[in-house]
Every structure is written in C-alpha cells, then in structure tokens.
C-alpha positions as CSV (number, residue, x, y, z in Angstrom):
1,M,-5.4,18.5,14.7
2,V,-3.1,19.5,11.9
3,Q,0.5,19.7,13.0
4,F,3.2,22.0,11.6
5,Y,5.4,20.3,9.0
6,A,8.1,21.4,6.6
7,F,10.6,19.7,4.4
8,N,13.8,20.8,2.5
9,N,15.0,19.1,-0.7
10,P,18.7,18.3,-0.4
11,M,19.2,17.9,-4.2
12,E,19.7,21.6,-5.0
13,N,20.3,22.8,-8.5
14,P,20.3,26.2,-10.2
15,Y,17.7,25.4,-12.9
16,L,14.7,23.6,-11.6
17,Y,14.6,23.3,-7.8
18,L,11.6,22.5,-5.7
19,S,13.3,23.6,-2.5
20,S,10.8,23.2,0.2
21,G,7.2,22.9,1.3
22,G,5.0,22.1,4.2
23,V,1.9,22.6,6.3
24,D,1.4,25.7,8.5
25,P,-1.6,25.6,10.9
26,T,-1.3,29.2,12.1
27,K,-2.4,30.9,15.3
28,P,-4.9,33.8,15.3
29,L,-3.4,36.9,13.7
30,H,-0.2,35.2,12.8
31,Q,1.5,37.5,10.3
32,Y,4.2,37.1,7.7
33,G,5.4,40.4,6.1
34,P,5.3,42.8,4.6
35,A,8.3,41.1,3.1
36,A,9.4,39.6,-0.2
37,R,9.9,35.9,-0.7
38,S,13.1,34.5,-2.1
39,G,11.4,32.0,-4.5
40,Y,8.2,31.3,-6.3
41,M,5.5,29.9,-3.9
42,I,2.1,28.4,-4.2
43,H,-0.2,28.2,-1.1
44,Y,-3.4,26.2,-0.6
45,I,-5.8,27.1,2.2
46,Q,-7.1,23.8,3.6
47,A,-9.1,25.4,6.4
48,G,-9.7,28.7,8.1
49,H,-9.4,32.2,6.8
50,G,-6.9,35.0,6.3
51,T,-5.9,38.0,4.3
52,F,-3.2,37.9,1.6
53,T,-1.9,41.2,0.3
54,S,0.0,41.6,-3.0
55,N,0.6,44.6,-5.2
56,H,-1.2,46.8,-2.5
57,R,-4.4,44.8,-2.8
58,D,-6.0,42.8,0.0
59,Y,-7.6,39.3,-0.8
60,H,-9.8,37.8,1.9
61,L,-9.4,34.1,1.5
62,G,-10.8,30.9,2.9
63,P,-10.9,27.1,2.3
64,G,-10.2,26.1,-1.3
65,D,-8.5,29.3,-2.2
66,M,-4.9,29.3,-3.5
67,F,-2.4,32.1,-4.0
68,F,0.9,32.6,-5.8
69,C,4.0,34.6,-4.8
70,E,6.7,35.9,-7.0
71,P,10.3,36.3,-5.7
72,G,11.3,39.8,-4.8
73,R,7.7,41.1,-4.6
74,P,6.6,42.2,-1.2
75,V,3.5,40.4,0.2
76,N,1.7,40.2,3.5
77,M,-0.1,37.2,5.0
78,L,-2.4,37.6,8.0
79,A,-4.3,34.8,9.7
80,D,-7.9,35.5,10.8
81,S,-8.3,36.5,14.5
82,H,-11.1,33.8,15.1
83,D,-10.6,31.2,12.4
84,P,-6.9,31.2,11.4
85,W,-6.0,29.5,8.2
86,V,-4.2,26.2,7.7
87,V,-1.9,26.6,4.7
88,Y,-0.2,24.0,2.6
89,W,2.7,25.4,0.5
90,I,5.6,24.7,-1.7
91,R,8.6,26.9,-2.8
92,F,10.6,26.6,-6.1
93,T,13.4,28.5,-7.8
94,G,15.8,28.2,-10.8
95,K,16.8,29.7,-14.1
96,L,14.5,27.4,-16.0
97,V,11.6,28.2,-13.5
98,E,12.1,31.9,-14.2
99,R,11.6,31.3,-18.0
100,L,8.7,29.0,-17.5
101,A,7.0,31.5,-15.1
102,E,6.7,33.8,-18.1
103,T,4.5,31.3,-19.8
104,F,1.6,31.1,-17.3
105,N,-0.6,34.0,-16.2
106,L,-0.1,34.1,-12.5
107,S,1.9,37.0,-10.9
108,Y,2.0,39.4,-8.0
109,R,-0.7,41.4,-10.0
110,A,-3.0,38.4,-10.4
111,P,-2.0,36.0,-7.6
112,V,-5.2,34.4,-6.4
113,F,-7.1,31.3,-7.8
114,N,-9.1,28.5,-6.3
115,V,-9.7,24.7,-6.4
116,Q,-12.6,25.1,-8.8
117,Q,-10.3,26.6,-11.3
118,A,-7.3,24.5,-10.7
119,A,-8.0,21.2,-8.8
120,P,-4.9,19.5,-10.4
121,I,-2.6,22.1,-8.8
122,R,-4.1,21.5,-5.4
123,D,-3.7,17.7,-5.9
124,Q,-0.1,18.0,-7.1
125,L,0.8,20.3,-4.2
126,L,-0.6,17.8,-1.7
127,D,1.1,14.9,-3.5
128,I,4.5,16.7,-3.2
129,I,4.0,17.2,0.5
130,A,2.9,13.6,1.0
131,F,5.9,12.4,-1.1
132,S,8.3,14.4,1.1
133,Q,7.1,12.3,4.1
134,E,8.1,9.0,2.5
135,P,11.4,7.8,4.1
136,T,12.6,6.1,0.9
137,G,11.5,8.9,-1.6
138,D,14.2,9.9,-4.1
139,P,14.8,13.7,-4.0
140,L,15.3,13.6,-7.8
141,H,11.6,13.0,-8.2
142,Y,10.9,16.6,-6.9
143,A,12.1,18.0,-10.3
144,A,9.7,15.7,-12.2
145,K,6.8,16.6,-9.9
146,L,7.6,20.3,-10.3
147,L,7.7,20.1,-14.1
148,D,4.3,18.4,-14.1
149,L,2.9,21.1,-11.8
150,I,4.3,23.9,-14.0
151,G,2.8,22.1,-17.1
152,N,-0.6,22.3,-15.5
153,L,-0.1,26.0,-14.6
154,R,0.7,26.7,-18.3
155,R,-2.4,24.7,-19.4
156,L,-4.8,26.2,-16.8
157,F,-3.5,29.8,-16.8
158,P,-2.3,30.5,-20.3
159,V,-0.7,33.9,-21.1
160,N,-3.3,36.2,-22.5
161,Q,-3.2,36.4,-26.3
162,S,-3.1,40.2,-26.1
163,E,0.2,39.9,-24.3
164,E,1.9,37.9,-27.0
165,R,5.3,39.1,-28.3
166,A,5.5,41.1,-31.5
167,P,6.4,39.1,-34.6
168,G,9.9,40.7,-34.8
169,Q,10.6,39.7,-31.2
170,V,9.5,36.2,-31.9
171,L,12.0,35.9,-34.8
172,V,14.8,37.4,-32.7
173,D,14.0,34.8,-29.9
174,Q,14.1,32.0,-32.5
175,G,17.3,33.3,-34.0
176,T,19.1,33.6,-30.7
177,Q,17.9,30.1,-29.6
178,Y,19.2,28.7,-32.9
179,M,22.6,30.3,-32.3
180,R,22.8,29.0,-28.7
181,N,21.9,25.5,-29.8
182,N,24.4,25.5,-32.7
183,F,27.3,27.8,-31.7
184,D,29.5,24.7,-31.5
185,T,29.2,24.1,-35.2
186,P,30.5,26.5,-37.9
187,I,27.2,28.2,-38.5
188,S,27.1,31.8,-39.9
189,V,24.6,34.6,-40.0
190,A,23.5,33.4,-43.4
191,D,22.5,30.1,-41.8
192,V,20.5,31.9,-39.2
193,A,18.7,33.9,-41.9
194,D,18.0,30.7,-43.8
195,Y,16.7,29.0,-40.7
196,L,14.2,31.8,-40.1
197,A,13.4,32.1,-43.9
198,I,14.1,35.9,-43.9
199,D,16.6,38.2,-45.6
200,R,19.9,38.9,-43.9
201,T,19.3,42.7,-44.1
202,Y,16.0,42.2,-42.3
203,L,17.7,39.9,-39.7
204,F,20.3,42.6,-39.1
205,R,17.7,45.3,-38.5
206,L,15.7,43.0,-36.2
207,F,18.7,42.3,-34.0
208,K,19.8,46.0,-33.9
209,D,16.3,47.0,-32.9
210,N,15.6,44.3,-30.3
211,V,19.1,43.2,-29.1
212,G,21.1,46.3,-29.6
213,M,23.8,44.5,-31.7
214,S,24.2,42.7,-35.0
215,P,23.5,38.9,-35.2
216,K,27.2,38.4,-36.0
217,A,28.2,40.2,-32.8
218,Y,25.7,38.2,-30.8
219,L,26.9,34.9,-32.1
220,T,30.6,35.9,-31.6
221,D,29.9,37.1,-28.0
222,Y,28.1,33.8,-27.2
223,R,31.0,31.8,-28.6
224,M,33.6,33.8,-26.7
225,H,31.7,33.4,-23.5
226,A,31.7,29.7,-23.9
227,A,35.4,29.8,-24.8
228,Q,36.2,31.8,-21.6
229,E,34.5,29.2,-19.5
230,M,36.3,26.3,-21.1
231,L,39.7,28.1,-20.9
232,A,39.2,29.0,-17.2
233,Q,37.6,25.8,-16.0
234,T,39.3,23.0,-18.0
235,M,42.6,22.1,-19.5
236,T,41.1,21.3,-22.9
237,P,43.6,22.1,-25.7
238,I,42.9,25.4,-27.4
239,K,42.5,23.8,-30.8
240,V,39.7,21.6,-29.3
241,I,38.1,24.7,-27.7
242,A,38.2,26.4,-31.1
243,R,36.3,23.6,-32.8
244,S,33.9,23.4,-29.8
245,C,33.0,27.0,-30.4
246,G,32.3,26.7,-34.1
247,Y,35.7,27.6,-35.5
248,R,37.4,25.3,-38.0
249,D,40.8,26.9,-37.6
250,E,42.6,27.6,-34.3
251,S,44.3,30.8,-35.6
252,Q,40.9,32.2,-36.7
253,F,39.6,31.5,-33.2
254,S,42.6,33.0,-31.5
255,K,42.3,36.2,-33.6
256,A,38.6,36.5,-32.8
257,F,39.3,35.9,-29.1
258,Q,42.0,38.5,-29.0
259,Q,39.8,41.1,-30.7
260,R,36.8,40.4,-28.4
261,I,38.5,39.8,-25.1
262,G,41.7,41.8,-25.4
263,Q,43.9,38.8,-24.6
264,S,45.1,35.7,-26.4
265,P,43.4,32.4,-25.3
266,I,46.7,31.3,-23.7
267,A,47.1,34.6,-21.7
268,Y,43.4,34.4,-20.6
269,R,43.9,30.8,-19.4
270,R,47.0,31.7,-17.4
271,A,45.2,34.7,-15.7
272,N,41.9,32.9,-15.0
273,K,42.5,29.2,-14.6
274,L,41.1,27.5,-11.5
275,R,43.5,27.2,-8.6
C-alpha cells in the first residue's frame, strides 16, 4: 500500500526553487479547495480517480492523467468516493520560474495532460521524489532537475504560434534586455538602436507605445535603481558606483541621481544605509 510522503527543499532561493513534493494516497471524497495554490504545481495520478476543477471546468481524471496549477488561481481537487486517487506532486516557485512559465502552454485554462503526451514529465517528477528520499542527496540538485523538467515542458507544450508577441514588442523586449545586461557600461540610446538595427526615432516610438517612457528614461531608471541598491546595501565608494552604473564621471552620475531621486547619492546613503 502506498504511504503518504512529502519533502521540503531547505535550499530556498527567490529565482528557481523546487520547494516540495510528495505522494498523497487520498481517502474517499478527500477534498482540497476551492483554494488557490501558492506556487506552480504538477500532479501525476498513479492510481484511482478524482475530479480536478480549474477555471470553473471539471476534469474527471484517472491513472496516467496529469494536471497543472498556477499560483493564485483557485482550484478544487476531489477524490473519487469508491476509487480515490493516489497523486504524486511537486511544487516550484521563483522569479525565473514565472518568466519560464510564459514559454510553455499549460495554464489554469488548459491544465490537463497525460502520460501519452508527456511521459518525460512523469518520469522526471518520479525521479525528483525518489531523489528526495536519498539521505545523501545534495539539495542543490533540485534546481538542475527543475530546469530539466521546465525544458521538457517548453519542448512538449510550446506556446501557440498565434499567441506570439507583436514585432514591436519583440524589439522592445530585446532592447530592454540589452540595457539590463549592459547598464554597467557607458552605453547610450544610440548603441541600443544600433544593436537592434533600427532608427532612433523608431526606437523612441516603440518605447513610448509599449513601455510608456523613452528608452533614455528606461535606461536611466534602471541605472538609478541599481545605484540605490549599492548605496543602501554596501559601502562602495560613490565614484565606483558611478562607473558600475555606466557613468564615466562621478559628477555626471551625482547630477543624474539628484534629478531622478531628489537627493544626492551621499544624502541617500545616509538616509537608507543598512543598520
């Protein structure tokens, strides 16, 4: 007889965290919900039957079926009265997970799949639970296993081509990513336009339409946010912070900071330094 089992991963992080998992051999009519989960979850029905409700739709499921939960979306799980299900599950969270979840086509609107469609997902889920039972297993390996699983979700459930982003939004996303990756060097808006191989005027219009601000304002805001963190959380000299945020000159940085934040870097550090 299958026994209840659950694990918790002690190596928490805010980006890619496979937090927990386990096996739940339920009793007849055992119910969870209606309630929202706090993380993404994948469930595999190893035996028995039950009903999963998501987005006001009931799915009557049995052995080999799998279902997906999004955080913050109410669901209901009800075990069958005569043949209650045995469910294997994992839960994962994180900022990177949120971004990656946008790249595969499972959601609260389309949450159900099965082993015939996605045997690798079932195998990886079972592998994670088996790994958790190894007394010498390194918790760091959970992140690697989660990345592999998400990679298979992306491969097996690609986002529908009709849902692809508009060309202008793609350029904006590429431009903002370029700024975030290079804000610590003295790049300018002209460099962003050159990177995207478009005219600066067109770049300006794209940002105003999609971001609500100019590309220069976006880059400055990103640099100032990074500067605020360094000023508050470290004792790094201001001239070093200036160079670390893409400014060649400390006075130019201080002037930009004063204009954007309303305080000089020195005053901001005094008011916000860690105690």
